[in-house]
CHARMM internal coordinates of N, CA and C (Angstrom, degrees):
IC EDIT
DIST 1 N 1 CA 1.4476
DIST 1 CA 1 C 1.5267
ANGL 1 N 1 CA 1 C 110.51
DIST 1 C 2 N 1.3421
ANGL 1 CA 1 C 2 N 115.99
DIHE 1 N 1 CA 1 C 2 N -38.14
DIST 2 N 2 CA 1.4638
ANGL 1 C 2 N 2 CA 119.01
DIHE 1 CA 1 C 2 N 2 CA 178.75
DIST 2 CA 2 C 1.5194
ANGL 2 N 2 CA 2 C 110.30
DIHE 1 C 2 N 2 CA 2 C -63.73
DIST 2 C 3 N 1.3383
ANGL 2 CA 2 C 3 N 115.86
DIHE 2 N 2 CA 2 C 3 N -37.30
DIST 3 N 3 CA 1.4583
ANGL 2 C 3 N 3 CA 120.13
DIHE 2 CA 2 C 3 N 3 CA 179.65
DIST 3 CA 3 C 1.5222
ANGL 3 N 3 CA 3 C 110.59
DIHE 2 C 3 N 3 CA 3 C -61.82
DIST 3 C 4 N 1.3034
ANGL 3 CA 3 C 4 N 116.24
DIHE 3 N 3 CA 3 C 4 N -42.27
DIST 4 N 4 CA 1.4606
ANGL 3 C 4 N 4 CA 121.34
DIHE 3 CA 3 C 4 N 4 CA -179.80
DIST 4 CA 4 C 1.5280
ANGL 4 N 4 CA 4 C 109.87
DIHE 3 C 4 N 4 CA 4 C -65.25
DIST 4 C 5 N 1.3222
ANGL 4 CA 4 C 5 N 117.20
DIHE 4 N 4 CA 4 C 5 N -43.12
DIST 5 N 5 CA 1.4594
ANGL 4 C 5 N 5 CA 120.94
DIHE 4 CA 4 C 5 N 5 CA -179.38
DIST 5 CA 5 C 1.5226
ANGL 5 N 5 CA 5 C 110.88
DIHE 4 C 5 N 5 CA 5 C -64.31
DIST 5 C 6 N 1.3207
ANGL 5 CA 5 C 6 N 116.07
DIHE 5 N 5 CA 5 C 6 N -42.33
DIST 6 N 6 CA 1.4745
ANGL 5 C 6 N 6 CA 120.04
DIHE 5 CA 5 C 6 N 6 CA 178.41
DIST 6 CA 6 C 1.5203
ANGL 6 N 6 CA 6 C 109.90
DIHE 5 C 6 N 6 CA 6 C -65.54
DIST 6 C 7 N 1.3203
ANGL 6 CA 6 C 7 N 117.39
DIHE 6 N 6 CA 6 C 7 N -42.50
DIST 7 N 7 CA 1.4578
ANGL 6 C 7 N 7 CA 120.72
DIHE 6 CA 6 C 7 N 7 CA 179.12
DIST 7 CA 7 C 1.5183
ANGL 7 N 7 CA 7 C 111.10
DIHE 6 C 7 N 7 CA 7 C -62.14
DIST 7 C 8 N 1.3090
ANGL 7 CA 7 C 8 N 117.63
DIHE 7 N 7 CA 7 C 8 N -43.92
DIST 8 N 8 CA 1.4672
ANGL 7 C 8 N 8 CA 121.26
DIHE 7 CA 7 C 8 N 8 CA 178.25
DIST 8 CA 8 C 1.5209
ANGL 8 N 8 CA 8 C 110.28
DIHE 7 C 8 N 8 CA 8 C -63.18
DIST 8 C 9 N 1.3196
ANGL 8 CA 8 C 9 N 117.12
DIHE 8 N 8 CA 8 C 9 N -41.85
DIST 9 N 9 CA 1.4725
ANGL 8 C 9 N 9 CA 120.34
DIHE 8 CA 8 C 9 N 9 CA 179.63
DIST 9 CA 9 C 1.5221
ANGL 9 N 9 CA 9 C 110.83
DIHE 8 C 9 N 9 CA 9 C -63.78
DIST 9 C 10 N 1.3147
ANGL 9 CA 9 C 10 N 117.23
DIHE 9 N 9 CA 9 C 10 N -43.20
DIST 10 N 10 CA 1.4643
ANGL 9 C 10 N 10 CA 121.40
DIHE 9 CA 9 C 10 N 10 CA 178.86
DIST 10 CA 10 C 1.5217
ANGL 10 N 10 CA 10 C 110.39
DIHE 9 C 10 N 10 CA 10 C -63.75
DIST 10 C 11 N 1.3139
ANGL 10 CA 10 C 11 N 117.17
DIHE 10 N 10 CA 10 C 11 N -44.00
DIST 11 N 11 CA 1.4606
ANGL 10 C 11 N 11 CA 120.32
DIHE 10 CA 10 C 11 N 11 CA 178.65
DIST 11 CA 11 C 1.5301
ANGL 11 N 11 CA 11 C 111.18
DIHE 10 C 11 N 11 CA 11 C -63.35
DIST 11 C 12 N 1.3148
ANGL 11 CA 11 C 12 N 116.86
DIHE 11 N 11 CA 11 C 12 N -39.99
DIST 12 N 12 CA 1.4690
ANGL 11 C 12 N 12 CA 120.32
DIHE 11 CA 11 C 12 N 12 CA 178.83
DIST 12 CA 12 C 1.5203
ANGL 12 N 12 CA 12 C 110.76
DIHE 11 C 12 N 12 CA 12 C -63.99
DIST 12 C 13 N 1.3189
ANGL 12 CA 12 C 13 N 116.51
DIHE 12 N 12 CA 12 C 13 N -42.53
DIST 13 N 13 CA 1.4714
ANGL 12 C 13 N 13 CA 119.56
DIHE 12 CA 12 C 13 N 13 CA 177.93
DIST 13 CA 13 C 1.5253
ANGL 13 N 13 CA 13 C 111.14
DIHE 12 C 13 N 13 CA 13 C -65.24
DIST 13 C 14 N 1.3236
ANGL 13 CA 13 C 14 N 115.85
DIHE 13 N 13 CA 13 C 14 N -39.01
DIST 14 N 14 CA 1.4551
ANGL 13 C 14 N 14 CA 120.02
DIHE 13 CA 13 C 14 N 14 CA 178.06
DIST 14 CA 14 C 1.5162
ANGL 14 N 14 CA 14 C 111.96
DIHE 13 C 14 N 14 CA 14 C -62.93
DIST 14 C 15 N 1.3074
ANGL 14 CA 14 C 15 N 116.52
DIHE 14 N 14 CA 14 C 15 N -42.76
DIST 15 N 15 CA 1.4644
ANGL 14 C 15 N 15 CA 120.19
DIHE 14 CA 14 C 15 N 15 CA 177.61
DIST 15 CA 15 C 1.5206
ANGL 15 N 15 CA 15 C 111.32
DIHE 14 C 15 N 15 CA 15 C -66.77
DIST 15 C 16 N 1.3102
ANGL 15 CA 15 C 16 N 116.54
DIHE 15 N 15 CA 15 C 16 N -38.60
DIST 16 N 16 CA 1.4674
ANGL 15 C 16 N 16 CA 119.70
DIHE 15 CA 15 C 16 N 16 CA 178.53
DIST 16 CA 16 C 1.5177
ANGL 16 N 16 CA 16 C 110.39
DIHE 15 C 16 N 16 CA 16 C -63.95
DIST 16 C 17 N 1.3284
ANGL 16 CA 16 C 17 N 116.50
DIHE 16 N 16 CA 16 C 17 N -37.90
DIST 17 N 17 CA 1.4635
ANGL 16 C 17 N 17 CA 120.23
DIHE 16 CA 16 C 17 N 17 CA 179.65
DIST 17 CA 17 C 1.5182
ANGL 17 N 17 CA 17 C 111.58
DIHE 16 C 17 N 17 CA 17 C -68.64
DIST 17 C 18 N 1.3124
ANGL 17 CA 17 C 18 N 117.26
DIHE 17 N 17 CA 17 C 18 N -28.79
DIST 18 N 18 CA 1.4599
ANGL 17 C 18 N 18 CA 121.48
DIHE 17 CA 17 C 18 N 18 CA -179.39
DIST 18 CA 18 C 1.5270
ANGL 18 N 18 CA 18 C 112.70
DIHE 17 C 18 N 18 CA 18 C -87.73
DIST 18 C 19 N 1.3099
ANGL 18 CA 18 C 19 N 116.55
DIHE 18 N 18 CA 18 C 19 N -2.72
DIST 19 N 19 CA 1.4606
ANGL 18 C 19 N 19 CA 120.54
DIHE 18 CA 18 C 19 N 19 CA -178.03
DIST 19 CA 19 C 1.5226
ANGL 19 N 19 CA 19 C 109.78
DIHE 18 C 19 N 19 CA 19 C -59.54
DIST 19 C 20 N 1.3230
ANGL 19 CA 19 C 20 N 116.46
DIHE 19 N 19 CA 19 C 20 N 131.90
DIST 20 N 20 CA 1.4606
ANGL 19 C 20 N 20 CA 120.94
DIHE 19 CA 19 C 20 N 20 CA -178.04
DIST 20 CA 20 C 1.5227
ANGL 20 N 20 CA 20 C 110.57
DIHE 19 C 20 N 20 CA 20 C -69.41
DIST 20 C 21 N 1.2865
ANGL 20 CA 20 C 21 N 114.20
DIHE 20 N 20 CA 20 C 21 N 134.85
DIST 21 N 21 CA 1.4613
ANGL 20 C 21 N 21 CA 121.50
DIHE 20 CA 20 C 21 N 21 CA 174.14
DIST 21 CA 21 C 1.5233
ANGL 21 N 21 CA 21 C 106.33
DIHE 20 C 21 N 21 CA 21 C -127.47
DIST 21 C 22 N 1.3097
ANGL 21 CA 21 C 22 N 114.67
DIHE 21 N 21 CA 21 C 22 N 74.54
DIST 22 N 22 CA 1.4626
ANGL 21 C 22 N 22 CA 119.69
DIHE 21 CA 21 C 22 N 22 CA -171.86
DIST 22 CA 22 C 1.5168
ANGL 22 N 22 CA 22 C 112.73
DIHE 21 C 22 N 22 CA 22 C -60.92
DIST 22 C 23 N 1.3223
ANGL 22 CA 22 C 23 N 117.87
DIHE 22 N 22 CA 22 C 23 N -40.77
DIST 23 N 23 CA 1.4628
ANGL 22 C 23 N 23 CA 119.53
DIHE 22 CA 22 C 23 N 23 CA -178.19
DIST 23 CA 23 C 1.5219
ANGL 23 N 23 CA 23 C 110.50
DIHE 22 C 23 N 23 CA 23 C -62.82
DIST 23 C 24 N 1.3208
ANGL 23 CA 23 C 24 N 116.90
DIHE 23 N 23 CA 23 C 24 N -45.02
DIST 24 N 24 CA 1.4693
ANGL 23 C 24 N 24 CA 120.39
DIHE 23 CA 23 C 24 N 24 CA 179.40
DIST 24 CA 24 C 1.5223
ANGL 24 N 24 CA 24 C 110.81
DIHE 23 C 24 N 24 CA 24 C -65.92
DIST 24 C 25 N 1.3376
ANGL 24 CA 24 C 25 N 116.20
DIHE 24 N 24 CA 24 C 25 N -40.90
DIST 25 N 25 CA 1.4643
ANGL 24 C 25 N 25 CA 119.71
DIHE 24 CA 24 C 25 N 25 CA 178.93
DIST 25 CA 25 C 1.5227
ANGL 25 N 25 CA 25 C 111.35
DIHE 24 C 25 N 25 CA 25 C -65.63
DIST 25 C 26 N 1.3253
ANGL 25 CA 25 C 26 N 116.55
DIHE 25 N 25 CA 25 C 26 N -40.96
DIST 26 N 26 CA 1.4625
ANGL 25 C 26 N 26 CA 119.92
DIHE 25 CA 25 C 26 N 26 CA 178.49
DIST 26 CA 26 C 1.5167
ANGL 26 N 26 CA 26 C 111.08
DIHE 25 C 26 N 26 CA 26 C -64.23
DIST 26 C 27 N 1.3229
ANGL 26 CA 26 C 27 N 116.68
DIHE 26 N 26 CA 26 C 27 N -40.97
DIST 27 N 27 CA 1.4667
ANGL 26 C 27 N 27 CA 120.11
DIHE 26 CA 26 C 27 N 27 CA 178.48
DIST 27 CA 27 C 1.5229
ANGL 27 N 27 CA 27 C 110.58
DIHE 26 C 27 N 27 CA 27 C -63.92
DIST 27 C 28 N 1.3238
ANGL 27 CA 27 C 28 N 116.47
DIHE 27 N 27 CA 27 C 28 N -41.49
DIST 28 N 28 CA 1.4650
ANGL 27 C 28 N 28 CA 120.22
DIHE 27 CA 27 C 28 N 28 CA 178.85
DIST 28 CA 28 C 1.5253
ANGL 28 N 28 CA 28 C 110.39
DIHE 27 C 28 N 28 CA 28 C -64.77
DIST 28 C 29 N 1.3284
ANGL 28 CA 28 C 29 N 116.76
DIHE 28 N 28 CA 28 C 29 N -42.82
DIST 29 N 29 CA 1.4648
ANGL 28 C 29 N 29 CA 120.48
DIHE 28 CA 28 C 29 N 29 CA 178.10
DIST 29 CA 29 C 1.5238
ANGL 29 N 29 CA 29 C 110.93
DIHE 28 C 29 N 29 CA 29 C -62.01
DIST 29 C 30 N 1.3259
ANGL 29 CA 29 C 30 N 116.25
DIHE 29 N 29 CA 29 C 30 N -42.40
DIST 30 N 30 CA 1.4621
ANGL 29 C 30 N 30 CA 120.60
DIHE 29 CA 29 C 30 N 30 CA 179.34
DIST 30 CA 30 C 1.5202
ANGL 30 N 30 CA 30 C 110.46
DIHE 29 C 30 N 30 CA 30 C -62.83
DIST 30 C 31 N 1.3293
ANGL 30 CA 30 C 31 N 116.38
DIHE 30 N 30 CA 30 C 31 N -41.54
DIST 31 N 31 CA 1.4686
ANGL 30 C 31 N 31 CA 119.38
DIHE 30 CA 30 C 31 N 31 CA 178.95
DIST 31 CA 31 C 1.5211
ANGL 31 N 31 CA 31 C 111.29
DIHE 30 C 31 N 31 CA 31 C -62.59
DIST 31 C 32 N 1.3161
ANGL 31 CA 31 C 32 N 116.94
DIHE 31 N 31 CA 31 C 32 N -40.63
DIST 32 N 32 CA 1.4663
ANGL 31 C 32 N 32 CA 120.86
DIHE 31 CA 31 C 32 N 32 CA 178.92
DIST 32 CA 32 C 1.5240
ANGL 32 N 32 CA 32 C 109.61
DIHE 31 C 32 N 32 CA 32 C -65.29
DIST 32 C 33 N 1.3213
ANGL 32 CA 32 C 33 N 116.60
DIHE 32 N 32 CA 32 C 33 N -44.53
DIST 33 N 33 CA 1.4610
ANGL 32 C 33 N 33 CA 119.96
DIHE 32 CA 32 C 33 N 33 CA -179.73
DIST 33 CA 33 C 1.5281
ANGL 33 N 33 CA 33 C 110.96
DIHE 32 C 33 N 33 CA 33 C -64.27
DIST 33 C 34 N 1.3247
ANGL 33 CA 33 C 34 N 117.20
DIHE 33 N 33 CA 33 C 34 N -42.08
DIST 34 N 34 CA 1.4613
ANGL 33 C 34 N 34 CA 120.31
DIHE 33 CA 33 C 34 N 34 CA 178.76
DIST 34 CA 34 C 1.5190
ANGL 34 N 34 CA 34 C 111.32
DIHE 33 C 34 N 34 CA 34 C -63.34
DIST 34 C 35 N 1.3182
ANGL 34 CA 34 C 35 N 116.56
DIHE 34 N 34 CA 34 C 35 N -40.08
DIST 35 N 35 CA 1.4675
ANGL 34 C 35 N 35 CA 119.98
DIHE 34 CA 34 C 35 N 35 CA 178.05
DIST 35 CA 35 C 1.5234
ANGL 35 N 35 CA 35 C 110.22
DIHE 34 C 35 N 35 CA 35 C -64.52
DIST 35 C 36 N 1.3206
ANGL 35 CA 35 C 36 N 116.62
DIHE 35 N 35 CA 35 C 36 N -39.60
DIST 36 N 36 CA 1.4623
ANGL 35 C 36 N 36 CA 120.17
DIHE 35 CA 35 C 36 N 36 CA 179.15
DIST 36 CA 36 C 1.5238
ANGL 36 N 36 CA 36 C 110.73
DIHE 35 C 36 N 36 CA 36 C -65.64
DIST 36 C 37 N 1.3202
ANGL 36 CA 36 C 37 N 117.03
DIHE 36 N 36 CA 36 C 37 N -41.24
DIST 37 N 37 CA 1.4696
ANGL 36 C 37 N 37 CA 120.93
DIHE 36 CA 36 C 37 N 37 CA 178.18
DIST 37 CA 37 C 1.5259
ANGL 37 N 37 CA 37 C 110.18
DIHE 36 C 37 N 37 CA 37 C -63.90
DIST 37 C 38 N 1.3315
ANGL 37 CA 37 C 38 N 116.26
DIHE 37 N 37 CA 37 C 38 N -42.54
DIST 38 N 38 CA 1.4657
ANGL 37 C 38 N 38 CA 119.97
DIHE 37 CA 37 C 38 N 38 CA 179.21
DIST 38 CA 38 C 1.5221
ANGL 38 N 38 CA 38 C 110.54
DIHE 37 C 38 N 38 CA 38 C -62.25
DIST 38 C 39 N 1.3291
ANGL 38 CA 38 C 39 N 116.95
DIHE 38 N 38 CA 38 C 39 N -44.22
DIST 39 N 39 CA 1.4659
ANGL 38 C 39 N 39 CA 120.70
DIHE 38 CA 38 C 39 N 39 CA 179.03
DIST 39 CA 39 C 1.5245
ANGL 39 N 39 CA 39 C 111.25
DIHE 38 C 39 N 39 CA 39 C -63.80
DIST 39 C 40 N 1.3272
ANGL 39 CA 39 C 40 N 116.28
DIHE 39 N 39 CA 39 C 40 N -41.18
DIST 40 N 40 CA 1.4600
ANGL 39 C 40 N 40 CA 120.44
DIHE 39 CA 39 C 40 N 40 CA 179.87
DIST 40 CA 40 C 1.5189
ANGL 40 N 40 CA 40 C 110.72
DIHE 39 C 40 N 40 CA 40 C -65.31
DIST 40 C 41 N 1.3294
ANGL 40 CA 40 C 41 N 116.77
DIHE 40 N 40 CA 40 C 41 N -42.94
DIST 41 N 41 CA 1.4604
ANGL 40 C 41 N 41 CA 120.07
DIHE 40 CA 40 C 41 N 41 CA 178.98
DIST 41 CA 41 C 1.5247
ANGL 41 N 41 CA 41 C 111.29
DIHE 40 C 41 N 41 CA 41 C -63.57
DIST 41 C 42 N 1.3189
ANGL 41 CA 41 C 42 N 117.00
DIHE 41 N 41 CA 41 C 42 N -40.29
DIST 42 N 42 CA 1.4602
ANGL 41 C 42 N 42 CA 120.57
DIHE 41 CA 41 C 42 N 42 CA 178.58
DIST 42 CA 42 C 1.5270
ANGL 42 N 42 CA 42 C 110.63
DIHE 41 C 42 N 42 CA 42 C -64.63
DIST 42 C 43 N 1.3217
ANGL 42 CA 42 C 43 N 116.38
DIHE 42 N 42 CA 42 C 43 N -41.50
DIST 43 N 43 CA 1.4645
ANGL 42 C 43 N 43 CA 120.16
DIHE 42 CA 42 C 43 N 43 CA 178.58
DIST 43 CA 43 C 1.5273
ANGL 43 N 43 CA 43 C 110.63
DIHE 42 C 43 N 43 CA 43 C -65.02
DIST 43 C 44 N 1.3244
ANGL 43 CA 43 C 44 N 116.63
DIHE 43 N 43 CA 43 C 44 N -41.77
DIST 44 N 44 CA 1.4677
ANGL 43 C 44 N 44 CA 120.19
DIHE 43 CA 43 C 44 N 44 CA 178.05
DIST 44 CA 44 C 1.5171
ANGL 44 N 44 CA 44 C 111.04
DIHE 43 C 44 N 44 CA 44 C -62.79
DIST 44 C 45 N 1.3211
ANGL 44 CA 44 C 45 N 117.14
DIHE 44 N 44 CA 44 C 45 N -41.82
DIST 45 N 45 CA 1.4653
ANGL 44 C 45 N 45 CA 120.84
DIHE 44 CA 44 C 45 N 45 CA 179.52
DIST 45 CA 45 C 1.5243
ANGL 45 N 45 CA 45 C 110.53
DIHE 44 C 45 N 45 CA 45 C -63.87
DIST 45 C 46 N 1.3244
ANGL 45 CA 45 C 46 N 116.21
DIHE 45 N 45 CA 45 C 46 N -39.93
DIST 46 N 46 CA 1.4651
ANGL 45 C 46 N 46 CA 119.79
DIHE 45 CA 45 C 46 N 46 CA 179.66
DIST 46 CA 46 C 1.5248
ANGL 46 N 46 CA 46 C 111.09
DIHE 45 C 46 N 46 CA 46 C -66.63
DIST 46 C 47 N 1.3273
ANGL 46 CA 46 C 47 N 116.52
DIHE 46 N 46 CA 46 C 47 N -43.25
DIST 47 N 47 CA 1.4639
ANGL 46 C 47 N 47 CA 120.23
DIHE 46 CA 46 C 47 N 47 CA 178.77
DIST 47 CA 47 C 1.5261
ANGL 47 N 47 CA 47 C 109.97
DIHE 46 C 47 N 47 CA 47 C -62.98
DIST 47 C 48 N 1.3202
ANGL 47 CA 47 C 48 N 116.49
DIHE 47 N 47 CA 47 C 48 N -42.80
DIST 48 N 48 CA 1.4670
ANGL 47 C 48 N 48 CA 120.06
DIHE 47 CA 47 C 48 N 48 CA 179.52
DIST 48 CA 48 C 1.5197
ANGL 48 N 48 CA 48 C 111.22
DIHE 47 C 48 N 48 CA 48 C -63.24
DIST 48 C 49 N 1.3280
ANGL 48 CA 48 C 49 N 116.61
DIHE 48 N 48 CA 48 C 49 N -43.78
DIST 49 N 49 CA 1.4641
ANGL 48 C 49 N 49 CA 120.26
DIHE 48 CA 48 C 49 N 49 CA 178.70
DIST 49 CA 49 C 1.5244
ANGL 49 N 49 CA 49 C 111.00
DIHE 48 C 49 N 49 CA 49 C -62.60
DIST 49 C 50 N 1.3281
ANGL 49 CA 49 C 50 N 116.81
DIHE 49 N 49 CA 49 C 50 N -42.45
DIST 50 N 50 CA 1.4643
ANGL 49 C 50 N 50 CA 119.83
DIHE 49 CA 49 C 50 N 50 CA 179.02
DIST 50 CA 50 C 1.5258
ANGL 50 N 50 CA 50 C 111.27
DIHE 49 C 50 N 50 CA 50 C -65.33
DIST 50 C 51 N 1.3195
ANGL 50 CA 50 C 51 N 116.96
DIHE 50 N 50 CA 50 C 51 N -39.23
DIST 51 N 51 CA 1.4615
ANGL 50 C 51 N 51 CA 120.39
DIHE 50 CA 50 C 51 N 51 CA 178.29
DIST 51 CA 51 C 1.5293
ANGL 51 N 51 CA 51 C 110.49
DIHE 50 C 51 N 51 CA 51 C -66.02
DIST 51 C 52 N 1.3246
ANGL 51 CA 51 C 52 N 116.19
DIHE 51 N 51 CA 51 C 52 N -41.26
DIST 52 N 52 CA 1.4697
ANGL 51 C 52 N 52 CA 119.96
DIHE 51 CA 51 C 52 N 52 CA 177.27
DIST 52 CA 52 C 1.5242
ANGL 52 N 52 CA 52 C 111.11
DIHE 51 C 52 N 52 CA 52 C -62.23
DIST 52 C 53 N 1.3302
ANGL 52 CA 52 C 53 N 116.40
DIHE 52 N 52 CA 52 C 53 N -43.18
DIST 53 N 53 CA 1.4664
ANGL 52 C 53 N 53 CA 119.96
DIHE 52 CA 52 C 53 N 53 CA 179.07
DIST 53 CA 53 C 1.5212
ANGL 53 N 53 CA 53 C 111.17
DIHE 52 C 53 N 53 CA 53 C -63.34
DIST 53 C 54 N 1.3212
ANGL 53 CA 53 C 54 N 116.74
DIHE 53 N 53 CA 53 C 54 N -41.66
DIST 54 N 54 CA 1.4664
ANGL 53 C 54 N 54 CA 120.36
DIHE 53 CA 53 C 54 N 54 CA 178.67
DIST 54 CA 54 C 1.5241
ANGL 54 N 54 CA 54 C 110.87
DIHE 53 C 54 N 54 CA 54 C -64.77
DIST 54 C 55 N 1.3229
ANGL 54 CA 54 C 55 N 116.27
DIHE 54 N 54 CA 54 C 55 N -41.56
DIST 55 N 55 CA 1.4690
ANGL 54 C 55 N 55 CA 119.80
DIHE 54 CA 54 C 55 N 55 CA 178.78
DIST 55 CA 55 C 1.5229
ANGL 55 N 55 CA 55 C 110.81
DIHE 54 C 55 N 55 CA 55 C -65.23
DIST 55 C 56 N 1.3212
ANGL 55 CA 55 C 56 N 116.70
DIHE 55 N 55 CA 55 C 56 N -42.22
DIST 56 N 56 CA 1.4650
ANGL 55 C 56 N 56 CA 119.94
DIHE 55 CA 55 C 56 N 56 CA 177.94
DIST 56 CA 56 C 1.5246
ANGL 56 N 56 CA 56 C 111.22
DIHE 55 C 56 N 56 CA 56 C -62.35
DIST 56 C 57 N 1.3110
ANGL 56 CA 56 C 57 N 117.25
DIHE 56 N 56 CA 56 C 57 N -40.40
DIST 57 N 57 CA 1.4595
ANGL 56 C 57 N 57 CA 120.84
DIHE 56 CA 56 C 57 N 57 CA 178.67
DIST 57 CA 57 C 1.5272
ANGL 57 N 57 CA 57 C 110.56
DIHE 56 C 57 N 57 CA 57 C -65.43
DIST 57 C 58 N 1.3241
ANGL 57 CA 57 C 58 N 116.08
DIHE 57 N 57 CA 57 C 58 N -40.45
DIST 58 N 58 CA 1.4681
ANGL 57 C 58 N 58 CA 120.02
DIHE 57 CA 57 C 58 N 58 CA 177.90
DIST 58 CA 58 C 1.5170
ANGL 58 N 58 CA 58 C 110.71
DIHE 57 C 58 N 58 CA 58 C -64.54
DIST 58 C 59 N 1.3213
ANGL 58 CA 58 C 59 N 116.33
DIHE 58 N 58 CA 58 C 59 N -42.55
DIST 59 N 59 CA 1.4701
ANGL 58 C 59 N 59 CA 120.05
DIHE 58 CA 58 C 59 N 59 CA 178.79
DIST 59 CA 59 C 1.5225
ANGL 59 N 59 CA 59 C 110.92
DIHE 58 C 59 N 59 CA 59 C -63.84
DIST 59 C 60 N 1.3252
ANGL 59 CA 59 C 60 N 117.18
DIHE 59 N 59 CA 59 C 60 N -39.86
DIST 60 N 60 CA 1.4561
ANGL 59 C 60 N 60 CA 120.51
DIHE 59 CA 59 C 60 N 60 CA 178.67
DIST 60 CA 60 C 1.5213
ANGL 60 N 60 CA 60 C 110.62
DIHE 59 C 60 N 60 CA 60 C -65.12
DIST 60 C 61 N 1.3230
ANGL 60 CA 60 C 61 N 116.79
DIHE 60 N 60 CA 60 C 61 N -40.88
DIST 61 N 61 CA 1.4725
ANGL 60 C 61 N 61 CA 121.08
DIHE 60 CA 60 C 61 N 61 CA 178.32
DIST 61 CA 61 C 1.5165
ANGL 61 N 61 CA 61 C 110.42
DIHE 60 C 61 N 61 CA 61 C -64.45
DIST 61 C 62 N 1.3277
ANGL 61 CA 61 C 62 N 116.55
DIHE 61 N 61 CA 61 C 62 N -42.57
DIST 62 N 62 CA 1.4613
ANGL 61 C 62 N 62 CA 120.06
DIHE 61 CA 61 C 62 N 62 CA 178.11
DIST 62 CA 62 C 1.5231
ANGL 62 N 62 CA 62 C 111.02
DIHE 61 C 62 N 62 CA 62 C -63.13
DIST 62 C 63 N 1.3187
ANGL 62 CA 62 C 63 N 116.25
DIHE 62 N 62 CA 62 C 63 N -41.58
DIST 63 N 63 CA 1.4601
ANGL 62 C 63 N 63 CA 120.36
DIHE 62 CA 62 C 63 N 63 CA -179.94
DIST 63 CA 63 C 1.5229
ANGL 63 N 63 CA 63 C 110.19
DIHE 62 C 63 N 63 CA 63 C -65.03
DIST 63 C 64 N 1.3372
ANGL 63 CA 63 C 64 N 116.22
DIHE 63 N 63 CA 63 C 64 N -41.95
DIST 64 N 64 CA 1.4689
ANGL 63 C 64 N 64 CA 119.27
DIHE 63 CA 63 C 64 N 64 CA 178.80
DIST 64 CA 64 C 1.5246
ANGL 64 N 64 CA 64 C 110.97
DIHE 63 C 64 N 64 CA 64 C -65.06
DIST 64 C 65 N 1.3110
ANGL 64 CA 64 C 65 N 116.97
DIHE 64 N 64 CA 64 C 65 N -38.68
DIST 65 N 65 CA 1.4616
ANGL 64 C 65 N 65 CA 120.67
DIHE 64 CA 64 C 65 N 65 CA 178.40
DIST 65 CA 65 C 1.5241
ANGL 65 N 65 CA 65 C 110.25
DIHE 64 C 65 N 65 CA 65 C -65.70
DIST 65 C 66 N 1.3081
ANGL 65 CA 65 C 66 N 117.57
DIHE 65 N 65 CA 65 C 66 N -40.04
DIST 66 N 66 CA 1.4670
ANGL 65 C 66 N 66 CA 121.25
DIHE 65 CA 65 C 66 N 66 CA 178.58
DIST 66 CA 66 C 1.5230
ANGL 66 N 66 CA 66 C 109.91
DIHE 65 C 66 N 66 CA 66 C -65.32
DIST 66 C 67 N 1.3382
ANGL 66 CA 66 C 67 N 116.68
DIHE 66 N 66 CA 66 C 67 N -41.26
DIST 67 N 67 CA 1.4631
ANGL 66 C 67 N 67 CA 120.05
DIHE 66 CA 66 C 67 N 67 CA 177.70
DIST 67 CA 67 C 1.5179
ANGL 67 N 67 CA 67 C 110.99
DIHE 66 C 67 N 67 CA 67 C -63.49
DIST 67 C 68 N 1.3293
ANGL 67 CA 67 C 68 N 117.13
DIHE 67 N 67 CA 67 C 68 N -40.71
DIST 68 N 68 CA 1.4525
ANGL 67 C 68 N 68 CA 120.75
DIHE 67 CA 67 C 68 N 68 CA 179.21
DIST 68 CA 68 C 1.5217
ANGL 68 N 68 CA 68 C 110.96
DIHE 67 C 68 N 68 CA 68 C -65.32
DIST 68 C 69 N 1.3266
ANGL 68 CA 68 C 69 N 115.12
DIHE 68 N 68 CA 68 C 69 N -40.87
DIST 69 N 69 CA 1.4913
ANGL 68 C 69 N 69 CA 118.24
DIHE 68 CA 68 C 69 N 69 CA 177.94
DIST 69 CA 69 C 1.5159
ANGL 69 N 69 CA 69 C 110.68
DIHE 68 C 69 N 69 CA 69 C -64.79
DIST 69 C 70 N 1.3083
ANGL 69 CA 69 C 70 N 117.11
DIHE 69 N 69 CA 69 C 70 N -40.61
DIST 70 N 70 CA 1.4701
ANGL 69 C 70 N 70 CA 120.53
DIHE 69 CA 69 C 70 N 70 CA -179.68
DIST 70 CA 70 C 1.5156
ANGL 70 N 70 CA 70 C 109.26
DIHE 69 C 70 N 70 CA 70 C -65.42
DIST 70 C 71 N 1.3089
ANGL 70 CA 70 C 71 N 118.11
DIHE 70 N 70 CA 70 C 71 N -41.79
DIST 71 N 71 CA 1.4662
ANGL 70 C 71 N 71 CA 121.14
DIHE 70 CA 70 C 71 N 71 CA 179.75
DIST 71 CA 71 C 1.5127
ANGL 71 N 71 CA 71 C 110.51
DIHE 70 C 71 N 71 CA 71 C -64.78
DIST 71 C 72 N 1.3386
ANGL 71 CA 71 C 72 N 116.98
DIHE 71 N 71 CA 71 C 72 N -40.15
DIST 72 N 72 CA 1.4706
ANGL 71 C 72 N 72 CA 120.85
DIHE 71 CA 71 C 72 N 72 CA 178.36
DIST 72 CA 72 C 1.5070
ANGL 72 N 72 CA 72 C 110.84
DIHE 71 C 72 N 72 CA 72 C -65.44
DIST 72 C 73 N 1.3289
ANGL 72 CA 72 C 73 N 116.54
DIHE 72 N 72 CA 72 C 73 N -42.58
DIST 73 N 73 CA 1.4672
ANGL 72 C 73 N 73 CA 120.69
DIHE 72 CA 72 C 73 N 73 CA -179.99
DIST 73 CA 73 C 1.5251
ANGL 73 N 73 CA 73 C 110.57
DIHE 72 C 73 N 73 CA 73 C -66.11
DIST 73 C 74 N 1.2938
ANGL 73 CA 73 C 74 N 118.66
DIHE 73 N 73 CA 73 C 74 N -38.51
DIST 74 N 74 CA 1.4716
ANGL 73 C 74 N 74 CA 121.99
DIHE 73 CA 73 C 74 N 74 CA 179.91
DIST 74 CA 74 C 1.5143
ANGL 74 N 74 CA 74 C 110.90
DIHE 73 C 74 N 74 CA 74 C -70.30
DIST 74 C 75 N 1.3158
ANGL 74 CA 74 C 75 N 117.09
DIHE 74 N 74 CA 74 C 75 N -31.93
DIST 75 N 75 CA 1.4630
ANGL 74 C 75 N 75 CA 120.33
DIHE 74 CA 74 C 75 N 75 CA -178.50
DIST 75 CA 75 C 1.5134
ANGL 75 N 75 CA 75 C 111.04
DIHE 74 C 75 N 75 CA 75 C -74.32
DIST 75 C 76 N 1.3060
ANGL 75 CA 75 C 76 N 117.68
DIHE 75 N 75 CA 75 C 76 N -21.65
DIST 76 N 76 CA 1.4736
ANGL 75 C 76 N 76 CA 119.95
DIHE 75 CA 75 C 76 N 76 CA -178.06
DIST 76 CA 76 C 1.4605
ANGL 76 N 76 CA 76 C 108.86
DIHE 75 C 76 N 76 CA 76 C -79.53
END
COOR INIT
IC SEED 1 N 1 CA 1 C
IC BUILD
C-alpha cells in the first residue's frame, strides 16, 4: 500500500511539474528574444562604428597622400 501511495504521489508531482504555464513561458521567451535583439543591435552598432572609423582613416590617408602629391608637384 505504501508503494502505491508513493507512486501516486510521484505521478502527481510529475504531472504538476508538466503543467503548462503559458503566460510565464511566453514572458520568458519574450525576454530571451528581447535580449537577443539588444545584443544584435549592439553588435550592429559596433560594426558600423568600426566601419565608419576605418573609412574615416582611409579618407584621411587619401587626403594626406593627395596633399603630399600636390606639395611634390608644386616643388618641382
